[in-house]
C-alpha positions as CSV (number, residue, x, y, z in Angstrom):
1,X,75.6,89.4,42.9
2,X,76.9,93.0,42.4
3,X,79.8,94.5,44.1
4,X,77.8,96.9,46.1
5,X,75.8,93.7,47.6
6,X,79.1,92.0,48.2
7,X,80.6,95.2,50.0
8,X,77.5,95.4,52.1
9,X,77.7,91.6,53.1
10,X,81.4,92.2,54.1
11,X,80.6,95.0,56.2
12,X,77.7,93.2,58.0
13,X,80.0,90.3,58.5
14,X,82.6,92.5,60.1
15,X,79.9,94.2,62.4
16,X,78.7,90.9,63.3
17,X,82.0,89.5,64.2
18,X,82.7,92.7,66.3
19,X,79.5,92.4,68.0
20,X,80.1,88.6,68.9
21,X,83.7,89.4,70.0
22,X,82.3,92.0,72.4
23,X,79.7,89.7,73.9
24,X,82.4,87.0,74.2
25,X,84.7,89.0,76.2
26,X,82.1,90.7,78.3
27,X,80.8,87.2,79.3
28,X,84.4,86.1,79.9
29,X,85.2,88.8,82.4
30,X,81.8,88.7,84.2
31,X,81.9,85.0,84.7
32,X,84.2,85.2,87.7
33,X,85.9,82.1,86.7
34,X,89.3,83.4,87.4
35,X,91.3,86.5,88.2
36,X,90.7,89.6,86.0
37,X,93.5,90.2,83.6
38,X,93.9,94.2,83.9
39,X,96.7,96.1,82.0
40,X,97.6,99.6,83.5
41,X,99.3,101.9,80.8
42,X,100.7,105.0,82.3
43,X,100.6,108.4,80.0
44,X,102.0,111.8,80.8
45,X,98.8,113.7,81.0
46,X,100.1,117.2,81.0
47,X,103.6,116.8,79.8
48,X,105.1,118.0,83.1
49,X,108.4,116.7,84.7
50,X,106.5,115.8,87.9
51,X,104.1,113.5,85.9
52,X,107.3,111.9,84.1
53,X,109.0,111.3,87.5
54,X,105.7,109.8,88.8
55,X,105.5,107.3,85.9
56,X,109.3,106.6,86.1
57,X,108.9,105.5,89.7
58,X,105.7,103.3,89.3
59,X,105.8,99.7,90.2
60,X,103.1,97.0,89.7
61,X,102.8,96.7,93.5
62,X,101.6,100.3,93.7
63,X,98.4,98.9,92.5
64,X,98.3,96.0,95.0
65,X,95.3,97.6,97.2
66,X,93.1,97.3,94.1
67,X,93.7,93.6,94.2
68,X,93.2,93.4,97.9
69,X,89.9,95.6,97.6
70,X,88.3,93.3,94.9
71,X,89.4,90.0,96.6
72,X,87.8,91.3,99.8
73,X,84.6,92.6,98.3
74,X,84.0,89.8,96.0
75,X,84.4,87.3,98.8
76,X,81.5,89.0,100.6
77,X,79.4,87.9,97.7
78,X,80.4,84.3,97.7
79,X,83.1,84.6,94.8
80,X,86.2,83.6,96.7
81,X,89.2,83.6,94.4
82,X,92.8,84.7,95.0
83,X,94.1,86.6,93.4
84,X,90.8,88.4,92.2
85,X,92.8,90.4,89.7
86,X,96.3,90.1,87.9
87,X,97.6,93.8,87.2
88,X,100.4,94.2,84.7
89,X,102.1,97.6,84.4
90,X,102.8,98.3,80.9
91,X,105.6,100.8,79.5
92,X,104.5,104.3,79.3
93,X,102.6,105.4,76.3
94,X,103.8,108.7,74.6
95,X,100.4,109.4,73.0
96,X,96.9,110.6,74.5
97,X,93.7,109.0,73.8
98,X,91.0,110.8,71.9
99,X,89.2,113.3,73.9
100,X,85.5,112.6,74.6
101,X,82.9,115.3,73.4
102,X,82.2,118.2,75.6
103,X,78.5,118.5,74.7
104,X,77.5,114.7,75.5
105,X,75.9,114.6,71.9
106,X,74.7,111.0,71.3
107,X,76.1,110.6,67.9
108,X,79.4,112.4,68.8
109,X,79.8,110.1,71.8
110,X,79.3,107.0,69.5
111,X,81.8,108.2,67.0
112,X,84.2,109.2,69.9
113,X,83.8,105.6,71.3
114,X,84.7,103.9,68.1
115,X,87.6,106.3,67.7
116,X,88.8,105.4,71.2
117,X,88.6,101.6,70.5
118,X,90.4,101.8,67.3
119,X,93.3,103.9,69.1
120,X,93.4,101.2,71.8
121,X,94.0,98.5,69.0
122,X,96.4,100.5,67.1
123,X,98.5,100.7,70.5
124,X,98.0,97.2,71.6
125,X,100.8,95.9,69.3
126,X,98.7,92.7,68.5
127,X,97.1,91.7,65.3
128,X,94.2,90.0,67.1
129,X,92.2,91.5,70.0
130,X,93.4,90.3,73.6
131,X,89.8,89.0,74.6
132,X,89.2,89.4,78.2
133,X,91.9,92.0,79.0
134,X,91.0,95.1,80.6
135,X,93.0,98.1,79.6
136,X,93.3,101.1,81.7
137,X,95.0,104.1,80.5
138,X,96.1,106.4,83.4
139,X,96.9,110.0,82.6
140,X,99.1,111.6,85.4
141,X,98.8,115.3,86.0
142,X,100.7,117.5,88.4
143,X,98.3,118.7,91.1
144,X,97.3,122.4,91.1
145,X,95.3,123.9,93.9
146,X,91.7,124.7,92.9
147,X,92.0,122.8,89.6
148,X,90.1,119.5,89.2
149,X,91.1,116.9,86.9
150,X,89.2,116.0,83.8
151,X,86.4,113.2,84.2
152,X,87.6,109.8,84.2
153,X,85.7,107.2,82.5
154,X,85.2,103.3,81.7
155,X,83.7,101.6,78.9
156,X,82.2,98.2,79.0
157,X,82.3,97.7,75.3
158,X,86.1,97.2,74.5
159,X,86.9,96.8,78.3
160,X,88.6,100.4,78.3
161,X,89.3,102.7,81.1
162,X,90.7,106.4,80.8
163,X,91.6,107.7,84.1
164,X,93.1,110.9,85.2
165,X,95.1,110.7,88.2
166,X,97.4,113.1,90.3
167,X,101.2,112.8,89.9
168,X,102.0,112.8,93.5
169,X,103.0,109.5,95.4
170,X,101.0,110.8,98.6
171,X,97.8,110.5,96.5
172,X,98.4,106.8,95.1
173,X,95.7,105.3,97.3
174,X,93.1,108.0,96.3
175,X,94.1,107.4,92.5
176,X,93.5,103.7,93.2
177,X,90.0,104.5,94.3
178,X,89.4,106.2,90.8
179,X,91.1,103.4,88.9
180,X,88.9,100.8,90.8
181,X,85.8,102.8,90.1
182,X,86.6,102.9,86.3
183,X,87.6,99.1,86.4
184,X,84.2,98.3,87.7
185,X,82.6,100.3,84.9
186,X,84.2,98.1,82.4
187,X,82.3,95.3,84.1
188,X,79.0,96.9,83.9
189,X,78.7,98.9,87.0
190,X,77.0,102.3,86.9
191,X,77.5,105.4,88.9
192,X,75.7,105.8,92.1
193,X,76.0,109.6,92.6
194,X,73.8,112.5,91.4
195,X,74.5,115.4,89.3
196,X,75.9,117.3,92.2
197,X,78.4,114.3,93.1
198,X,76.4,113.1,96.2
199,X,75.8,109.6,96.8
200,X,72.3,108.3,95.8
201,X,70.4,106.8,98.7
202,X,70.2,103.8,99.1
203,X,72.4,102.3,96.4
204,X,75.3,104.9,96.8
205,X,75.7,104.4,100.6
206,X,77.7,101.9,102.5
207,X,75.4,100.3,105.1
208,X,72.3,101.4,103.2
209,X,70.0,100.1,106.1
210,X,71.1,103.0,108.0
211,X,69.4,106.4,107.5
212,X,71.2,108.6,104.9
213,X,71.5,111.5,107.4
214,X,73.7,109.2,109.4
215,X,77.5,109.8,108.9
216,X,79.5,107.0,107.1
217,X,83.0,106.0,107.5
218,X,83.0,104.1,104.1
219,X,82.2,104.7,100.5
220,X,80.3,102.7,98.0
221,X,82.8,102.4,95.3
222,X,80.6,103.5,92.4
223,X,79.6,106.8,94.5
224,X,83.1,107.4,95.3
225,X,82.4,109.7,98.3
226,X,80.9,109.6,101.6
227,X,79.0,112.2,103.6
228,X,80.9,112.6,107.0
229,X,79.8,113.6,110.6
230,X,80.0,117.3,109.7
231,X,77.9,116.7,106.6
232,X,80.8,117.3,104.2
233,X,81.0,115.4,101.0
234,X,84.6,113.8,101.1
235,X,86.6,111.2,99.3
236,X,87.8,108.3,101.4
237,X,91.5,108.0,102.1
238,X,91.9,104.7,100.5
239,X,90.3,101.5,99.3
240,X,90.1,100.2,102.8
241,X,87.4,102.5,103.3
242,X,85.3,101.5,100.1
243,X,82.8,98.7,99.7
244,X,81.0,97.3,96.6
245,X,77.3,97.7,97.3
246,X,74.4,95.1,96.3
247,X,73.4,97.0,93.2
248,X,76.9,97.3,92.0
249,X,77.4,93.5,92.7
250,X,74.4,92.5,90.9
251,X,75.6,94.9,87.9
252,X,79.0,93.4,87.6
253,X,77.3,89.8,87.8
254,X,78.8,88.7,91.1
255,X,75.5,86.9,92.2
256,X,75.2,85.0,88.8
257,X,79.0,84.3,88.8
258,X,78.6,82.6,92.1
259,X,75.5,80.7,91.3
260,X,77.2,79.4,88.1
261,X,80.5,78.2,90.1
262,X,79.1,76.8,93.2
263,X,75.4,75.9,92.5
264,X,74.5,72.1,93.3
265,X,74.5,69.8,90.4
């Protein structure tokens, strides 16, 4: 056997191992056999003093409403476990993740995804991957009037989220909506809003049995916004005003998780 063939076999073996590990950890987190293991890693997104102060004051309890939301909503679909998630707050990371491509080119996106996963591995401090751990990198930015934050994202492969959040304690609850949204992306949930950011009917609406023109007081978490009585598109004030819709529940395997755990022998 030539050296070239040996090298190809080694590369194929590495690829097969990576695919196998990806499948294994996605199966683990979507089985709903125990609480999700989530690590939050804060990053100063703009180098500001305000963001630094926000990070310094962070506590794990600042994310408690994410756990309460998941426990409440998974229970509605029959998966009753407490806690539903264990969130650990890790030390601040002083390096920014690779930025995604601006033009959404498919090859560039694949290459960026690989770079991001390698970046996460380098900063994990572990020789072996921590299978089943969801890593959420939260970049805090000083709020500026009229300036929107960069788009947050969540990757199912690698269980990675990159969240852009406001460095303002008054916006902690809305930050947690974005964090929960990206967390569910890592479990396989898809967005439920259109190109203009409006919820898609019916899957992007709370109470989808009601006509879409009727105002809502709750938002489907993967839509992230609701249409109020004045017809305005607004972000709910907290996760207390968000639900997991039926399609999202199916995408994150809540129905199958329930069947495996509680089906009669």
